[in-house]
C-alpha positions as CSV (number, residue, x, y, z in Angstrom):
1,M,15.5,64.3,-48.9
2,T,12.9,62.0,-48.4
3,H,12.0,60.4,-44.6
4,D,9.7,57.1,-44.2
5,H,7.4,59.2,-42.3
6,D,7.0,61.7,-45.3
7,L,5.5,58.8,-47.4
8,V,1.8,58.5,-48.1
9,L,0.1,55.6,-49.5
10,R,-2.3,56.6,-52.5
11,P,-5.5,54.8,-52.9
12,T,-5.9,52.5,-55.7
13,A,-8.6,53.1,-58.7
14,R,-10.3,50.4,-56.9
15,Q,-10.3,51.9,-53.4
16,T,-11.2,54.9,-54.6
17,E,-14.1,53.3,-56.4
18,A,-15.2,51.8,-53.1
19,A,-14.9,55.0,-51.2
20,L,-17.1,56.9,-53.2
21,N,-19.6,54.4,-53.8
22,P,-20.0,52.2,-50.8
23,P,-22.5,49.5,-50.4
24,P,-25.8,50.7,-49.2
25,G,-27.0,50.2,-45.3
26,R,-23.5,50.0,-43.7
27,T,-23.2,50.9,-40.2
28,G,-20.5,51.2,-37.6
29,G,-20.9,47.3,-36.9
30,D,-19.6,46.8,-40.7
31,L,-16.9,49.0,-39.9
32,V,-15.9,46.6,-37.1
33,V,-15.8,43.3,-39.2
34,E,-14.4,45.2,-42.3
35,T,-11.3,46.0,-40.2
36,L,-10.9,42.6,-38.7
37,T,-11.1,41.2,-42.2
38,G,-8.9,43.7,-43.3
39,L,-6.3,42.3,-40.6
40,G,-6.5,38.7,-41.5
41,A,-9.3,37.5,-38.9
42,T,-11.3,34.8,-40.4
43,T,-12.9,33.6,-37.4
44,V,-14.7,35.4,-34.4
45,F,-16.2,34.2,-30.9
46,G,-18.8,35.6,-28.6
47,L,-22.3,36.2,-27.5
48,P,-24.7,38.7,-28.9
49,G,-26.6,41.0,-26.2
50,Q,-28.7,43.9,-26.8
51,H,-26.1,46.9,-27.2
52,A,-24.3,44.6,-29.6
53,L,-26.8,43.5,-31.8
54,G,-25.4,45.9,-34.6
55,L,-22.2,44.6,-34.2
56,F,-23.6,40.7,-34.8
57,D,-25.9,41.9,-37.7
58,A,-22.5,43.0,-39.6
59,V,-20.9,39.7,-38.8
60,R,-24.1,38.1,-40.5
61,R,-23.4,40.0,-43.5
62,S,-19.4,39.4,-43.4
63,P,-17.2,36.5,-44.4
64,L,-16.4,36.2,-40.9
65,A,-17.1,32.5,-39.3
66,Y,-19.0,33.1,-35.8
67,V,-18.6,30.5,-33.2
68,G,-21.1,31.3,-30.8
69,L,-20.5,29.8,-26.8
70,R,-23.4,29.7,-24.3
71,V,-21.4,31.6,-21.4
72,E,-19.1,34.7,-22.0
73,N,-16.3,33.3,-19.7
74,N,-16.1,30.1,-22.0
75,A,-16.3,32.2,-25.2
76,G,-13.1,33.9,-23.8
77,F,-11.6,30.6,-23.0
78,A,-12.1,29.5,-26.6
79,A,-10.8,32.7,-27.9
80,D,-7.8,32.4,-25.9
81,A,-7.3,28.8,-27.3
82,Y,-7.5,30.1,-30.7
83,G,-4.6,32.4,-30.3
84,R,-2.7,30.3,-28.9
85,I,-3.1,27.7,-31.9
86,T,-2.7,30.0,-34.5
87,G,-0.5,32.8,-33.0
88,E,-3.2,35.0,-34.5
89,A,-5.3,37.5,-32.5
90,A,-8.5,35.9,-31.4
91,P,-11.7,38.2,-31.9
92,L,-14.3,38.0,-29.0
93,L,-17.1,40.1,-29.5
94,L,-19.3,40.7,-25.9
95,S,-22.0,42.9,-25.0
96,T,-22.1,45.6,-22.0
97,G,-22.0,45.2,-18.3
98,P,-22.8,41.7,-17.2
99,G,-21.5,39.9,-20.7
100,A,-18.4,41.8,-20.5
101,L,-18.0,41.2,-16.9
102,T,-18.3,37.4,-17.2
103,S,-15.2,37.2,-19.6
104,L,-12.7,38.3,-17.1
105,A,-11.5,35.1,-15.4
106,A,-10.8,33.8,-19.3
107,L,-9.0,37.1,-20.0
108,Q,-7.2,36.8,-16.9
109,E,-5.9,33.4,-18.1
110,A,-5.1,35.0,-21.6
111,A,-3.2,37.6,-19.9
112,S,-1.0,34.9,-17.5
113,A,-0.3,32.8,-20.8
114,S,0.1,35.6,-23.4
115,A,-2.7,34.6,-25.4
116,P,-3.6,37.2,-28.1
117,V,-7.3,37.8,-27.5
118,L,-9.1,40.8,-29.1
119,V,-12.1,41.8,-27.4
120,I,-14.7,44.0,-28.9
121,A,-17.2,44.8,-26.2
122,S,-20.3,47.4,-26.6
123,Q,-21.0,50.1,-24.6
124,V,-23.9,52.1,-23.3
125,P,-24.7,54.9,-25.9
126,A,-22.2,57.7,-26.2
127,A,-23.9,60.2,-24.6
128,G,-23.8,57.9,-21.2
129,L,-19.9,57.5,-21.3
130,G,-18.0,59.4,-18.7
131,G,-19.3,58.1,-15.5
132,G,-22.7,59.7,-15.1
133,R,-25.8,57.4,-13.9
134,H,-28.3,57.8,-16.4
135,G,-29.6,54.3,-16.0
136,Y,-29.2,52.8,-19.3
137,L,-29.3,49.1,-19.3
138,H,-26.2,47.4,-18.7
139,E,-24.7,50.6,-17.5
140,L,-21.4,50.6,-15.2
141,R,-19.6,53.7,-13.9
142,D,-16.7,52.9,-15.5
143,Q,-16.7,49.9,-17.3
144,Q,-12.8,49.9,-18.5
145,A,-11.7,49.8,-15.0
146,S,-12.9,46.4,-14.3
147,V,-10.3,45.1,-17.3
148,R,-7.3,47.7,-17.0
149,D,-5.5,45.5,-14.8
150,I,-6.1,42.4,-16.6
151,V,-5.5,43.2,-20.5
152,K,-2.6,44.8,-22.3
153,S,-4.3,48.0,-23.3
154,V,-7.7,49.6,-23.5
155,H,-9.1,51.5,-26.5
156,T,-12.3,53.6,-26.3
157,V,-14.2,54.5,-29.7
158,R,-16.6,57.3,-29.4
159,T,-17.4,57.7,-33.2
160,Q,-17.3,55.6,-36.2
161,S,-14.1,57.2,-37.8
162,Q,-12.3,56.2,-34.7
163,I,-13.3,52.4,-35.3
164,P,-10.7,51.5,-37.8
165,S,-7.5,52.8,-36.1
166,A,-8.9,51.5,-32.6
167,I,-9.1,48.1,-34.0
168,A,-5.8,48.4,-35.5
169,A,-4.0,50.0,-32.8
170,A,-5.4,47.0,-30.5
171,W,-4.4,44.3,-33.0
172,E,-1.0,45.3,-33.1
173,S,-1.0,45.4,-29.0
174,A,-2.3,42.0,-28.8
175,L,0.4,40.4,-31.1
176,T,3.6,42.5,-30.1
177,A,5.6,40.5,-27.3
178,P,4.4,39.5,-24.9
179,H,1.1,38.7,-26.5
180,G,-1.9,39.4,-24.5
181,P,-5.6,40.4,-24.3
182,V,-6.8,43.7,-25.5
183,W,-10.0,45.7,-24.9
184,V,-11.9,47.6,-27.3
185,E,-15.3,49.5,-26.5
186,I,-17.6,50.6,-28.8
187,P,-21.3,52.6,-28.0
188,A,-24.2,50.8,-28.9
189,D,-25.4,53.9,-31.2
190,V,-22.2,54.1,-32.7
191,L,-22.3,50.4,-34.0
192,N,-25.9,50.7,-34.9
193,A,-25.9,54.0,-36.8
194,Q,-25.4,54.0,-40.5
195,T,-22.4,55.4,-41.6
196,I,-20.8,57.7,-44.4
197,V,-16.9,56.3,-43.7
198,P,-15.8,54.1,-46.8
199,V,-15.3,50.8,-46.7
200,V,-12.2,49.8,-44.7
201,T,-9.2,48.9,-46.6
202,A,-6.2,46.1,-45.1
203,P,-5.1,48.5,-41.8
204,D,-1.4,48.5,-41.3
205,A,-1.0,46.6,-38.0
206,L,2.1,45.0,-37.6
207,P,3.5,43.9,-34.1
208,H,6.5,45.4,-33.0
209,D,10.0,43.6,-33.0
210,L,11.4,43.2,-29.4
211,P,14.9,42.1,-30.1
212,P,17.8,41.8,-27.1
213,R,20.4,44.2,-26.4
214,P,23.7,43.1,-27.8
215,E,25.6,44.2,-25.1
216,L,23.4,41.8,-22.6
217,T,23.6,39.0,-25.2
218,A,27.4,39.0,-25.6
219,L,27.7,39.0,-21.7
220,A,25.2,36.2,-21.3
221,A,26.7,34.0,-24.2
222,H,30.2,34.4,-22.5
223,W,28.9,33.2,-19.3
224,L,26.9,30.0,-20.9
225,S,30.1,29.4,-22.7
226,T,32.2,29.1,-19.9
227,A,30.0,27.8,-17.4
228,E,30.8,24.3,-15.7
229,R,27.1,23.2,-14.9
230,P,25.0,25.2,-17.1
231,A,21.2,24.5,-17.4
232,I,18.2,25.9,-19.1
233,V,14.6,26.4,-17.9
234,A,12.7,26.9,-20.9
235,G,8.9,28.8,-20.2
236,G,5.6,29.3,-22.2
237,G,7.5,32.3,-23.8
238,V,9.5,29.9,-25.9
239,V,6.2,28.1,-27.0
240,R,4.5,31.6,-27.6
241,A,7.8,32.9,-29.8
242,D,7.8,29.2,-31.8
243,A,11.5,29.2,-30.6
244,S,11.7,25.4,-29.7
245,G,14.2,24.9,-32.7
246,K,16.3,27.5,-31.3
247,L,16.0,26.3,-27.9
248,R,16.9,22.8,-29.0
249,A,20.1,24.1,-31.0
250,L,21.4,26.2,-28.0
251,A,20.8,23.1,-25.5
252,E,23.1,21.0,-27.9
253,L,25.7,23.7,-28.5
254,L,26.2,24.1,-24.7
255,D,25.6,20.5,-23.7
256,A,23.0,22.3,-21.0
257,P,20.5,20.2,-19.5
258,V,16.9,21.8,-20.3
259,V,13.6,21.7,-17.8
260,T,10.5,23.0,-19.1
261,T,7.6,24.8,-16.9
262,F,4.5,23.4,-16.9
263,G,3.3,26.5,-19.5
264,G,6.7,25.5,-21.6
265,K,5.6,21.9,-22.0
266,G,6.6,20.8,-25.6
267,A,9.5,23.3,-26.2
268,F,12.0,20.5,-25.6
269,P,11.8,17.2,-26.7
270,W,10.8,14.9,-24.1
271,E,13.3,12.2,-24.5
272,H,16.1,14.2,-25.7
273,P,19.3,13.1,-23.8
274,L,19.8,16.8,-22.2
275,S,16.1,16.7,-21.2
276,L,15.3,16.8,-17.4
277,Q,11.1,17.0,-18.9
278,S,9.0,18.9,-16.4
279,W,9.6,17.4,-13.0
280,L,9.8,21.1,-11.4
281,E,7.6,20.0,-8.2
282,D,10.2,17.4,-7.6
283,R,13.1,18.5,-5.1
284,H,15.7,16.6,-7.1
285,T,15.0,18.9,-10.0
286,T,14.9,22.3,-7.7
287,D,18.3,21.1,-6.3
288,F,19.5,20.2,-10.0
289,L,18.9,23.7,-11.3
290,A,20.0,25.3,-8.0
291,D,23.4,23.8,-8.3
292,A,23.8,25.3,-11.9
293,D,26.7,27.8,-12.1
294,V,24.8,29.8,-15.0
295,L,21.0,29.2,-15.2
296,L,19.5,30.4,-18.4
297,V,15.7,31.2,-18.0
298,V,13.7,31.6,-21.3
299,G,10.3,32.9,-21.1
300,S,9.3,32.6,-17.5
301,G,9.3,34.6,-14.5
302,L,10.1,31.8,-12.1
303,G,6.9,32.2,-10.6
304,E,5.4,29.8,-7.8
305,L,4.9,26.9,-9.7
306,S,8.0,26.8,-11.7
307,S,10.3,27.6,-8.4
308,N,8.4,24.7,-6.5
309,Y,6.6,27.0,-4.6
310,H,9.4,29.6,-4.0
311,T,11.8,27.1,-2.8
312,F,14.2,27.5,-5.6
313,A,17.2,28.7,-4.0
314,P,19.9,29.2,-7.1
315,R,23.3,29.1,-5.7
316,G,25.2,30.5,-9.5
317,R,24.1,33.2,-12.0
318,I,21.0,33.7,-13.6
319,I,20.2,34.9,-17.1
320,Q,16.7,35.8,-17.7
321,I,15.2,36.3,-20.8
322,E,11.5,37.5,-20.8
323,A,9.4,39.5,-23.0
324,D,7.3,41.2,-20.0
325,A,9.5,43.6,-18.3
326,G,7.4,43.1,-15.3
327,K,8.6,39.8,-14.7
328,L,12.5,40.4,-15.1
329,E,14.0,39.6,-12.1
330,S,11.0,39.8,-10.2
331,N,11.8,36.7,-7.7
332,H,15.7,36.4,-8.4
333,P,18.4,38.9,-9.2
334,A,19.5,38.3,-12.8
335,L,21.1,39.2,-15.8
336,G,17.7,40.5,-17.3
337,I,17.1,40.5,-21.0
338,H,14.2,42.2,-22.1
339,A,13.5,40.4,-25.5
340,D,11.4,37.8,-27.4
341,A,12.4,34.4,-26.7
342,R,13.4,33.6,-30.4
343,L,14.9,36.5,-31.0
344,A,17.3,36.5,-27.9
345,L,18.0,32.8,-28.6
346,T,19.0,33.1,-32.2
347,A,21.5,35.9,-30.8
348,L,23.0,33.7,-28.3
349,L,23.4,31.0,-31.2
350,E,25.2,33.4,-33.0
351,T,27.3,34.5,-30.5
352,A,28.1,31.5,-27.7
353,A,31.1,29.2,-28.4
354,P,30.3,25.4,-28.3
355,R,31.1,23.9,-24.9
356,R,31.1,20.0,-24.5
357,D,30.3,18.2,-21.1
358,D,30.2,14.4,-21.9
359,T,28.9,14.0,-18.4
360,A,25.5,16.1,-18.9
361,P,23.3,13.3,-20.4
362,E,24.5,10.8,-17.4
363,R,23.3,13.7,-14.7
364,V,20.3,14.0,-16.8
365,R,19.5,10.2,-16.6
366,T,20.6,9.9,-12.6
367,L,18.2,12.8,-11.9
368,L,15.4,11.3,-13.7
369,A,15.9,7.9,-12.1
370,R,15.5,9.5,-8.8
371,V,12.4,11.1,-9.5
372,R,11.0,7.9,-10.8
373,E,12.2,6.0,-7.7
374,R,10.3,8.8,-5.4
375,I,7.2,8.1,-7.6
376,D,7.3,4.5,-7.9
377,A,7.5,4.6,-3.8
378,Q,4.1,6.0,-3.7
379,D,1.8,3.3,-5.0
380,L,0.7,5.8,-8.0
381,T,-0.1,3.2,-10.7
382,L,-3.5,4.1,-11.3
383,E,-2.3,7.7,-12.1
384,Q,0.5,6.7,-14.2
385,G,-1.5,4.2,-16.2
386,L,-4.4,6.8,-17.0
387,L,-1.6,9.3,-18.3
388,S,0.0,6.5,-20.4
389,A,-3.4,5.3,-21.8
390,I,-4.5,9.1,-22.8
391,R,-0.9,9.3,-24.4
392,E,-1.7,6.2,-26.1
393,A,-4.9,7.1,-27.4
394,L,-3.9,10.9,-28.6
395,P,-2.6,11.4,-31.9
396,D,0.8,13.1,-31.7
397,A,-0.6,16.2,-33.7
398,S,-3.6,16.7,-31.7
399,P,-3.6,19.0,-29.0
400,S,-5.0,18.7,-25.6
401,F,-6.4,21.2,-23.1
402,W,-6.3,20.2,-19.1
403,D,-8.5,21.4,-16.4
404,M,-7.5,22.4,-12.9
405,T,-7.8,18.7,-11.9
406,V,-5.9,15.8,-10.2
407,L,-5.2,14.4,-13.5
408,G,-4.2,17.9,-15.1
409,Y,-1.8,18.4,-12.4
410,W,-0.3,14.9,-13.1
411,A,0.2,16.0,-16.6
412,W,2.1,19.2,-16.1
413,S,5.0,16.9,-14.6
414,A,4.4,13.8,-16.2
415,F,2.5,14.2,-19.7
416,D,5.0,14.1,-22.8
417,P,3.0,16.6,-25.3
418,R,5.6,15.1,-28.2
419,R,5.1,18.5,-30.0
420,P,5.8,22.2,-29.1
421,N,2.2,24.2,-28.9
422,T,0.1,20.9,-28.1
423,M,-0.6,20.9,-24.3
424,H,-2.3,23.7,-22.7
425,S,-3.8,24.2,-19.4
426,A,-5.1,26.7,-17.1
427,Q,-1.9,27.0,-14.9
428,G,-1.6,30.8,-15.4
429,A,-4.4,32.0,-13.7
430,G,-5.6,28.8,-12.3
431,G,-9.5,28.9,-13.0
432,L,-11.7,26.0,-13.2
433,G,-13.8,25.2,-16.4
434,Y,-11.0,26.0,-18.8
435,A,-10.6,22.7,-20.8
436,Y,-13.6,22.1,-22.8
437,P,-14.5,25.5,-24.1
438,S,-10.4,26.0,-24.7
439,A,-10.7,22.8,-26.8
440,L,-13.8,24.0,-28.8
441,G,-11.6,27.1,-29.8
442,A,-8.6,25.1,-30.9
443,A,-11.2,23.0,-32.9
444,A,-12.5,25.6,-34.6
445,A,-8.9,26.8,-35.6
446,D,-8.5,23.3,-37.2
447,P,-11.6,21.2,-37.6
448,S,-9.2,18.3,-39.3
449,T,-7.7,17.6,-35.9
450,P,-9.3,15.8,-33.1
451,V,-8.8,17.8,-29.8
452,L,-8.8,16.4,-26.4
453,A,-10.3,17.9,-23.1
454,V,-9.8,16.5,-19.8
455,S,-11.8,17.8,-16.7
456,G,-12.8,16.7,-13.3
457,D,-16.5,16.4,-12.7
458,G,-16.5,19.7,-10.7
459,G,-14.8,21.8,-13.2
460,A,-16.8,19.9,-16.1
461,M,-19.7,21.6,-14.6
462,Y,-18.8,25.0,-15.5
463,S,-18.7,24.0,-19.1
464,I,-22.0,21.6,-19.3
465,A,-23.5,24.1,-21.7
466,E,-21.0,24.3,-24.2
467,L,-21.9,20.8,-25.2
468,A,-24.5,22.6,-27.3
469,T,-22.1,24.7,-28.7
470,A,-19.9,21.7,-29.8
471,R,-23.0,19.7,-31.3
472,Q,-24.0,23.1,-33.1
473,H,-20.7,23.5,-34.9
474,D,-19.8,19.8,-34.8
475,L,-16.7,20.4,-33.5
476,P,-14.4,17.3,-33.3
477,V,-13.5,17.4,-29.4
478,T,-13.3,14.1,-27.2
479,W,-14.3,15.5,-23.5
480,L,-12.7,13.1,-21.0
481,I,-14.5,13.6,-17.8
482,V,-13.0,12.1,-14.6
483,D,-15.7,11.4,-12.1
484,D,-14.1,11.7,-8.5
485,G,-17.3,12.7,-6.9
486,G,-16.2,16.3,-6.0
487,Y,-13.2,18.8,-6.3
488,G,-10.3,16.3,-6.2
489,I,-7.5,18.5,-5.7
490,L,-9.1,20.7,-3.1
491,R,-10.0,17.6,-1.3
492,E,-6.4,16.5,-1.1
493,Y,-5.4,19.9,-0.2
494,M,-7.9,20.1,2.6
495,T,-7.1,16.8,4.0
496,D,-3.5,17.6,4.1
497,A,-4.0,20.8,6.0
498,F,-7.2,20.4,8.3
499,G,-7.8,16.8,8.8
500,E,-11.1,16.4,6.7
501,P,-12.4,18.6,3.5
502,T,-15.6,20.9,3.7
503,G,-17.4,21.7,0.7
504,T,-15.6,19.5,-1.9
505,E,-18.1,16.7,-2.1
506,L,-20.3,17.0,-5.1
507,A,-23.7,16.1,-6.5
508,R,-23.4,15.6,-10.2
509,P,-25.6,14.4,-13.1
510,D,-25.3,11.2,-15.3
511,F,-22.8,12.8,-17.5
512,V,-23.3,10.3,-20.2
513,A,-27.0,10.6,-20.2
514,L,-26.4,14.3,-20.1
515,A,-24.2,14.5,-23.0
516,E,-26.4,12.2,-25.2
517,S,-29.5,14.8,-24.4
518,F,-27.3,17.1,-26.3
519,G,-27.0,14.9,-29.1
520,V,-23.3,14.0,-28.2
521,P,-22.4,10.6,-28.3
522,A,-21.0,9.5,-24.8
523,R,-19.5,6.4,-23.3
524,R,-18.2,5.1,-19.6
525,T,-15.0,3.5,-19.4
526,T,-12.5,2.0,-16.7
527,P,-8.8,2.5,-16.3
528,Q,-8.1,-0.6,-18.1
529,A,-10.5,0.3,-21.2
530,L,-9.4,3.9,-21.3
531,A,-7.0,3.9,-24.1
532,A,-9.2,1.9,-26.2
533,D,-12.4,3.6,-25.5
534,L,-10.5,7.4,-25.9
535,A,-8.8,6.2,-29.2
536,K,-12.3,5.3,-30.5
537,S,-13.9,8.5,-29.6
538,L,-11.0,10.4,-31.0
539,T,-11.4,8.9,-34.4
540,E,-14.9,9.5,-34.8
541,P,-16.2,12.6,-36.2
542,G,-17.5,15.5,-34.2
543,P,-17.9,15.9,-30.6
544,S,-18.2,13.0,-27.8
545,V,-17.8,12.4,-24.4
546,V,-15.8,9.6,-22.1
547,V,-16.7,9.3,-18.7
548,L,-14.0,7.8,-16.2
549,P,-15.5,6.9,-12.6
550,A,-12.1,6.9,-10.7
551,R,-10.3,8.8,-7.8
552,P,-6.8,9.8,-8.9
553,R,-4.4,10.8,-6.0
554,M,-1.6,13.3,-6.1
555,F,2.1,12.6,-5.8
556,A,3.9,13.7,-2.6
557,A,4.6,17.3,-2.4
558,T,8.6,18.1,-1.8
559,H,8.5,21.9,-1.3
560,L,7.3,21.1,2.4
561,D,10.3,18.7,2.9
């Protein structure tokens, strides 16, 4: 009897020839790029550093496209966006110590958003591993310890023969649900030394499926089919799993209203009769969800933002589908289903009985009317007009990336992305400087489609150096900088909490002149001209900047009511 684990893949004649007669001068760095190429990588991001030079030299000889950014954290954001847009693991090449550590805020965002990023970081020479203080440049006692609480898995290489297996294992980890960043570190001398290891062939690194347990989906389907007022919360896990079609089919089968979280934007059509859109920071939406007798939560942990700052108090049953086991029932008791969103929704579609509720669309219309009434009573025509202008100018297929800025916070609730996986923000970890480098990563994934980044002037200063990256690689990213003279959202928070702000007012450059000094076309606009100016910039080839002097305000919070 033959078992699967007894099967041995025999080398082809071509593979045998390559093993016996490898190209001369190959190093450990070549083993890295051969493994990445074999896994299907086509683009890598990063910055060179002294310990990683052998790796970057190998990239020069490889078919991999290299996108070099100016700051490691920005390179991490770019890789994050590439992973989100393509669904592939995005290689991020870093050097030891300061270079590796500078990437951590971006990796935290990738972990929060389940973006597959494959970090390959150099290390001190192998003799220096283990915590001894040898005085090597960039030396840390334990570089891994700095990343273990952020990444999904850590893989340490000590010899060249370990490189292909370590990278393949990391690749598999990054792409197994829930997706996320992973970390491989390789000593500098291992990267630089010539190797006798044969040319790497395509490794086997298929991600594992995460199917639901059938007894759980059977019970969940029964609850949903017999519910009186079911509702659905669709989170980022639906988008990551490419399960928007399954979600819509289930909502229509059950006549269940759907609200998307800020990470799940685009998971459900904005104008669908069952769409509650994304007004999760509105008390009317919070109460609507709390009133559901069965609430299906897919790909969300019901965290701070998705629960209106933990004021959501459900009165009915909750079914929670989540690929990250740590998020199951972490905020509310539920029937927890540890599974990939697409596989779980498929199982529910196969099991649930149809239910009809002719009142559901009317209840949705009533809720949205109440939301609009509350917003309209706050004299926020500027803010709504700005979002409408952006939506008018942005092609439906173009992805947009939003920084932690007042207009970005508005977009979480009020912006219609029109298509799945086209609106992204740093709402997972909440760090500044996300939008522009992420947009560059998305443009590297698909240079044929214009990309929009939206930042405030404070967040923009985190990413100014990347104007050089945009120009060097001629990436089609239009950067909208809303210049309100400081950290606008923090100004509002501090004024509301303490009566006046501190540390929020900023000196800043002439952004138009600064962009032009990089060779990037720029224009200053007004709220009235924004739609036309933005549309023009988005249609022009290469990078561009649009600067909007304006001071938008947030709508009133409802979690304090």
